[in-house]
Legacy VTK file of the C-alpha trace (Angstrom):
# vtk DataFile Version 3.0
C-alpha trace
ASCII
DATASET POLYDATA
POINTS 203 float
-83.871 27.375 38.158
-85.715 24.140 38.334
-84.455 22.456 41.620
-83.581 18.767 41.126
-86.495 16.384 41.340
-89.124 19.077 40.920
-91.891 19.096 38.363
-92.177 22.337 36.377
-95.378 23.865 35.413
-96.333 26.479 32.592
-99.174 28.899 32.669
-101.118 26.536 30.445
-100.568 23.623 33.036
-101.802 25.893 35.742
-104.854 26.976 33.719
-105.692 23.390 33.025
-105.475 22.457 36.776
-108.030 25.387 37.381
-110.275 24.046 34.530
-109.465 27.157 32.395
-108.235 27.442 28.830
-106.010 30.325 29.770
-104.597 32.023 32.851
-105.578 35.633 33.365
-102.970 38.103 34.310
-104.575 38.792 37.681
-104.628 35.003 38.458
-100.889 34.871 37.620
-100.110 37.705 40.079
-101.779 35.673 42.813
-99.680 32.589 42.422
-96.486 31.809 44.292
-93.274 33.120 42.903
-92.169 31.410 39.796
-88.918 29.241 39.916
-87.638 30.707 36.752
-85.334 33.488 37.220
-86.386 37.158 37.555
-86.699 38.557 34.123
-87.258 35.333 32.388
-89.377 35.563 29.284
-91.064 32.031 30.019
-92.453 31.818 33.531
-92.173 28.432 35.232
-93.675 27.306 38.521
-93.101 24.415 40.869
-95.870 21.817 40.815
-95.973 21.027 44.492
-96.164 24.827 45.425
-98.982 25.408 42.763
-100.983 22.327 44.036
-100.690 23.682 47.617
-101.721 27.114 46.679
-104.644 25.982 44.796
-105.710 23.809 47.602
-105.470 26.639 49.922
-102.551 24.938 51.878
-99.333 26.318 52.998
-96.884 26.652 50.139
-93.768 24.286 50.700
-90.359 25.635 50.549
-88.020 24.791 47.655
-84.765 23.011 48.392
-82.093 25.197 49.859
-79.114 23.268 48.744
-77.544 23.154 45.215
-77.849 19.850 43.469
-75.795 18.678 40.415
-79.367 17.868 38.929
-80.637 21.413 39.234
-81.852 22.613 35.827
-80.451 26.056 34.844
-81.537 28.352 31.853
-78.998 30.155 29.704
-78.371 33.179 31.943
-78.311 31.028 35.268
-75.841 28.543 33.392
-73.687 31.776 32.625
-73.834 33.097 36.109
-72.630 29.676 37.443
-69.654 29.885 35.010
-68.901 33.352 36.148
-69.029 32.285 39.642
-66.380 29.525 38.751
-64.047 32.370 37.542
-64.935 31.995 33.743
-65.045 35.517 32.287
-68.081 35.273 30.037
-70.322 38.171 28.965
-73.947 37.336 27.883
-73.148 37.969 24.176
-70.103 35.632 24.336
-72.021 32.845 25.986
-74.836 33.322 23.435
-72.348 32.982 20.711
-70.718 29.801 22.244
-74.260 28.304 22.196
-75.285 29.405 18.730
-72.111 28.056 17.270
-72.067 24.724 19.088
-69.104 25.460 21.310
-71.095 25.093 24.447
-72.678 21.882 25.596
-76.147 21.116 24.166
-78.958 21.734 26.543
-79.798 18.668 28.613
-83.602 19.441 28.673
-86.029 21.695 26.746
-88.622 23.039 29.299
-91.478 24.820 27.535
-89.183 25.728 24.593
-86.455 27.028 26.888
-83.104 25.213 26.856
-81.837 24.059 30.228
-78.585 22.522 31.441
-77.880 20.290 34.369
-75.597 22.151 36.804
-73.157 19.341 36.676
-73.062 19.773 32.846
-72.153 23.551 33.282
-69.739 22.939 36.006
-67.740 20.459 34.021
-67.733 22.667 30.817
-64.844 25.050 31.724
-62.333 22.159 31.333
-63.656 21.266 27.945
-64.521 24.693 26.388
-62.691 25.809 23.057
-59.072 26.706 23.733
-59.157 25.178 27.143
-58.092 21.678 27.324
-59.714 18.867 25.565
-62.488 20.836 24.005
-60.116 23.290 22.220
-58.226 20.671 20.210
-57.334 17.097 20.170
-58.198 14.982 23.307
-55.578 14.622 25.742
-53.202 11.612 24.976
-54.466 11.478 21.238
-51.718 9.934 19.123
-53.447 10.663 15.564
-51.058 12.754 13.876
-53.113 13.180 10.642
-53.801 16.815 9.946
-57.422 17.815 10.488
-59.448 18.890 7.352
-60.285 22.634 7.851
-62.692 22.477 5.133
-65.040 19.779 6.634
-64.509 20.745 10.335
-67.128 23.341 11.155
-65.275 24.628 14.131
-62.170 25.184 12.317
-64.026 26.787 9.362
-65.564 29.340 11.868
-62.189 29.886 13.562
-60.643 30.626 10.102
-63.554 32.797 9.231
-63.359 34.818 12.601
-59.616 35.397 11.935
-60.492 36.782 8.257
-63.012 39.108 9.861
-60.710 40.338 12.465
-57.824 40.819 9.820
-60.286 42.955 7.910
-61.207 44.985 11.036
-57.523 45.521 11.698
-56.799 46.521 8.161
-59.695 48.958 8.254
-58.669 50.561 11.489
-54.973 50.582 10.510
-54.310 48.129 13.440
-55.990 50.387 16.049
-58.862 48.035 16.841
-58.929 47.077 20.596
-59.725 43.710 22.133
-63.012 45.401 23.372
-63.824 46.292 19.704
-63.203 42.703 18.462
-65.117 41.174 21.555
-68.237 43.455 20.670
-67.956 42.641 16.933
-67.621 38.937 17.370
-69.735 38.327 20.493
-66.863 36.935 22.519
-65.031 37.773 25.645
-62.258 40.453 25.700
-59.858 37.754 26.894
-60.727 35.701 23.732
-60.323 38.820 21.551
-57.165 39.705 23.174
-55.722 36.116 22.397
-56.874 36.378 18.810
-55.286 39.775 18.351
-51.978 38.513 19.787
-52.043 35.543 17.308
-52.605 37.909 14.530
-50.514 40.828 15.513
-47.947 39.056 17.566
-47.197 39.987 21.354
-46.754 43.706 22.186
-43.152 44.721 22.466
LINES 1 204
203 0 1 2 3 4 5 6 7 8 9 10 11 12 13 14 15 16 17 18 19 20 21 22 23 24 25 26 27 28 29 30 31 32 33 34 35 36 37 38 39 40 41 42 43 44 45 46 47 48 49 50 51 52 53 54 55 56 57 58 59 60 61 62 63 64 65 66 67 68 69 70 71 72 73 74 75 76 77 78 79 80 81 82 83 84 85 86 87 88 89 90 91 92 93 94 95 96 97 98 99 100 101 102 103 104 105 106 107 108 109 110 111 112 113 114 115 116 117 118 119 120 121 122 123 124 125 126 127 128 129 130 131 132 133 134 135 136 137 138 139 140 141 142 143 144 145 146 147 148 149 150 151 152 153 154 155 156 157 158 159 160 161 162 163 164 165 166 167 168 169 170 171 172 173 174 175 176 177 178 179 180 181 182 183 184 185 186 187 188 189 190 191 192 193 194 195 196 197 198 199 200 201 202
């Protein structure tokens, strides 16, 4: 996470501060802890902490409080949503992002999409199938049918239903919500709703 108001640095930025072209692995290990989450492919550091470290001064602490302007990478954003009660597995969140159902990243930091915390916190009320994001805006009086052929989200929804129908046919109706969720990269709750639409409620 990049705390609000902090300046992120990459390995290239730190190397430049040291007058080097690249940052050797041993030098990286001597730096303060990155502010990017553990396991992140792209390491990111805080500028104030790095400058203090290079100057031989005590490394300042990062802000302890959460801020709406904190920047979160994809997995950090998903964890915030899970904390808000949204059932969202990594593959489902990735599918939302890839298909344009999730909000666009607010900033690109060293090639990695990041979202403001406020963007992610607001998303559950706007996501597909949940309120305004799943259909027409609340209060809309437009009764003209939407053109499924020109609406990418509706086209994708129709294509998904067709794929699930084929899975059901091939399995003689035995495919479970877990099977569908794994195949489509969605949550099991979404898969269950989709199966219910196609098969009807269980008697």
